[in-house]
N, C-alpha and C positions, 0 to 999 in steps of 0.2 A: 543172460538176458538180466534187464536191472530189474532192481525191486519195485519199481514204480509198474513198469509194465507185467508185470507176474501181479499185480492186483486183479488184472483182465484175463489171465489166460486161466481158466476156471474149466475143469470137466464138468460136462454135461452128465446129470445124471438121468436115467431114463428108467430105471426099476421097477417104479411104482404104477407110472402109467404110461409108460413107455412112449409119451410125448415129451418133445423138447419145447421148456420153457420159453415165450417169446424174448424176454430178456436174456439169455440165452443165444438165442439165435442172432439178435442183435449184437452181442458181443462176438459172435462167432465171425460174423461178417462185417467186422471193425479191426480184428487183431491185424490183419496180414492188408496192410497200405501198403499199396506199391509206392516204392520210390521213386520221386520225381525223376532221378536221372534214366529211367529204363526207357525203352523206345516207344515214344508217343504215338506212332505211326501204328500201335498196337491197340492203342487206346480209341474206340467207334462213338461211345457215348460220352464225350467231355461236355460240361457244362460250367458257364461264365459267370461271376459275381464281380463288379467292379464299384467304387465310388471313390472321387477325386477332390480336392479344395485346394483353393491358393490360399497360402501362409505368406505374411509379411517379414520373411526372415529369408537368408540364405540357406542353398541346399546342405551346406555341411551344418547348419544350426537346426535346420529341419529335421535332419537325421539323426542327430544327437537327442535331440526332444525328443523326437516319436518314441525312440527305443526307451527312453527313460519313463516316458507319460503314459505312452499306451501299451508298449510292449512287457516292460517291467513291472509298473505300477496298476495297469490297465485302466483308466482313467475314459471317463467317456460316455461311459453308458450305466452309469450308477447301479453297480457291482461289485459283489466282494473283489478284492484285488487276488490276484492268480498267485499263484506259489510257484518261486521258482526252483526248480527240483535240481537244477545244475546250473549254475552260471556261466560254463561256457570261457572261451576267451577272454581275457579282460580288456584288450584291445581291439579285437574283430566282432568280438561277438559270436561267434560260429560256435555251434554247441548247447548256445543257450537253451535252456528246455523250460519252458513255464508249463503249470497247472492250473487250467483256468476252470470256472463252475463245471460242474458235471462232471469232471474228474478228467477231462480231455488234455493231454499233452500237446504241445505244440514244440517244435527245435528248429533253430535258426540253421541254415543247412549252409548258408553263403551271403557275404555282405562285401560291397564294393563300396565303399564312402566316398563322395556324399551322394551314390547313384541309386544303390537299392538294396534292400533287405530281402532274403528269400528264407521262406521256411514252409514246413510241411507237418502234418500229424504223425505224431511219435508212437501215441496208444492213445486208448480211451473208445467210447460208444457214441461214435459220430458215424453215421451210417454211408462212410463211403468206402469201395476201395482204391482210389487214388484222390491225390490233396496236393496241390502245388499252391502256395501264396507269396505272393510278392508285394513288398512296398516300394514304391520307385519316388525319386527326386529332381525333377526338373527346373531348372531357372528360368525364367520367363520375363523376368525384368532384373537389370542390374544397374537400377538408376542410383546416384551418388548417396541419397538419402535413404531408400528405402528399396533392398531388395527385394523380390516376391518369387516363391516356388510352389511349383505345380506337384501336390502330394497325390498318388495314386495308390488305393489299394485294389487290387486284384487277385482273384483264386481261380482256379480251374479244377474241376473235380470230375469222377465219376460215382453216382452213386451206387450202392451196393442195391442186392435185391431189396433188401427190407427198407433200405432209404429211397428205393424208388418207389415203393408200397406206401410208405407213411405220407411221401412229401409229394402228392398227386403226380407221380409219373417222373419225378425228379425236377420239377419245376417250381414246385413249392420251396425247395432252398435258396435257389438266387434270387429270389423275390425277399425272403428274410434275409439272408444273408446282405444284400444290399442297402437294404434297410439300415441294419446292424452297423454295417459300413458307413454309411454316411452321417449316421448318428455319432459316431465316434470322433470323425473327421471334423465335424463340424463345432465338438466340443474341444478338440483337438486345435484349432484354430483361434479359438478364443486362448487358450494355456498361451500359446503362441504371443497373442496381441498382449496378453498380462504379462509376460517375460519381457515382451519391447518397451514397456510403459514404465516397468522398474529399473530401467536402463539409465 
């Protein structure tokens, strides 16, 4: 396993009290994230969060700008920039792994430029047992002067037992994530407009 993931693989000690600390329970419930390519029919409690925004550029440009400004630089939510633990493929970006605040690692699994970027949780204390995220890019206008693209950010996930307890039966996560996605995408739209104005 990678050095990054080893940070989260701690042995729980119960010698002194015989009880497992809550922080260790959270990590125990988030180390084994189910890979998105596994049979989805086995998942019975999937939750979804999504947000979308229309940006003033073609899908190819939206794809490249989102990868640069949202994925790599982490712009849009006034938080510290993520750290790139693995740059992945320099052309397709597959394998690119970033570590966002909180020590949560996210890894790109698949890209189809300019249509979508698919990623998942690679490691970290996020209370889910299954996670798949997708950025999609759909051209909605190809006018001669101004192309427009609908950018959508969606995730599907299954909370762990701890996540279910901490997040109102799982429903707290979709609400908070949708707020986060909306904020990031709205600011991304402004970034696109600034880039277009400089041309």
